[in-house]
C-alpha positions in Angstrom: -13.4 -14.1 32.9 -14.3 -15.7 29.6 -13.3 -19.2 28.4 -10.7 -17.8 26.0 -8.7 -15.9 28.6 -8.8 -12.5 30.3 -10.9 -9.8 28.7 -9.0 -7.1 26.9 -9.3 -3.6 28.3 -11.1 -1.1 26.1 -8.8 1.4 24.4 -10.9 4.5 24.8 -11.8 3.8 28.4 -8.3 3.4 29.7 -5.6 3.9 27.0 -2.5 3.4 29.2 -3.9 0.2 30.6 -4.7 -1.0 27.1 -1.2 -0.2 25.9 0.4 -2.1 28.8 -1.9 -5.0 28.1 -1.2 -5.0 24.3 2.6 -4.9 24.9 2.3 -7.9 27.2 -0.4 -10.0 25.4 0.0 -9.1 21.8 3.6 -7.9 21.3 3.7 -8.3 17.5 0.7 -6.0 17.0 2.0 -3.5 19.6 5.5 -3.2 18.2 4.2 -3.0 14.6 2.0 -0.1 15.5 4.9 1.6 17.4 7.3 1.2 14.4 4.7 2.1 11.9 3.8 5.3 13.7 7.5 6.3 13.8 7.6 6.7 10.0 5.3 9.8 9.8 6.9 11.3 12.9 10.3 11.0 11.3 9.0 12.4 8.0 8.2 15.6 9.9 11.1 15.8 12.2 14.2 14.5 10.4 14.5 17.1 7.5 14.6 20.2 9.8 17.1 18.4 12.1 19.4 17.6 9.1 19.2 21.3 8.0 20.0 22.4 11.5 23.0 20.1 11.7 24.3 21.6 8.4 23.6 18.8 6.0 23.4 19.9 2.4 21.6 17.9 -0.2 24.2 16.8 -2.9 23.6 17.6 -6.5 21.9 14.7 -8.4 24.0 12.1 -10.1 23.8 12.5 -14.0 21.8 9.8 -15.6 23.3 10.3 -19.1 26.7 11.3 -20.5 26.6 15.0 -21.6 26.5 15.5 -25.3 29.4 17.7 -26.6 28.4 21.0 -28.2 31.4 21.0 -30.6 30.9 19.7 -34.2 31.6 16.0 -34.6 34.6 14.9 -36.6 34.1 12.7 -39.7 35.9 9.4 -39.4 37.9 8.2 -42.3 39.9 5.0 -42.9 37.8 2.7 -40.7 35.8 1.0 -43.5 32.6 2.8 -42.5 31.3 2.5 -46.1 30.0 -1.0 -45.9 27.1 -0.7 -48.4 29.6 -0.9 -51.4 31.1 -4.2 -50.2 27.8 -6.2 -50.3 
């Protein structure tokens, strides 16, 4: 045993023993690896599961107001001609 505490088991020599040790001695590192590895797994498994359950992707929300195709009306009587009053 070293002066700093018990020696950590080597991962490649005994992975299950190392995982148990890491969960007990270094829980922040252990759980960050567990949660971080769940992301890529969910990236692969969630879309097929959603399709299997019948979820349909909604149409995208419009980002602009649609421009009308009809000709625009000319406004009159609203004092739009401001260049003459200067």
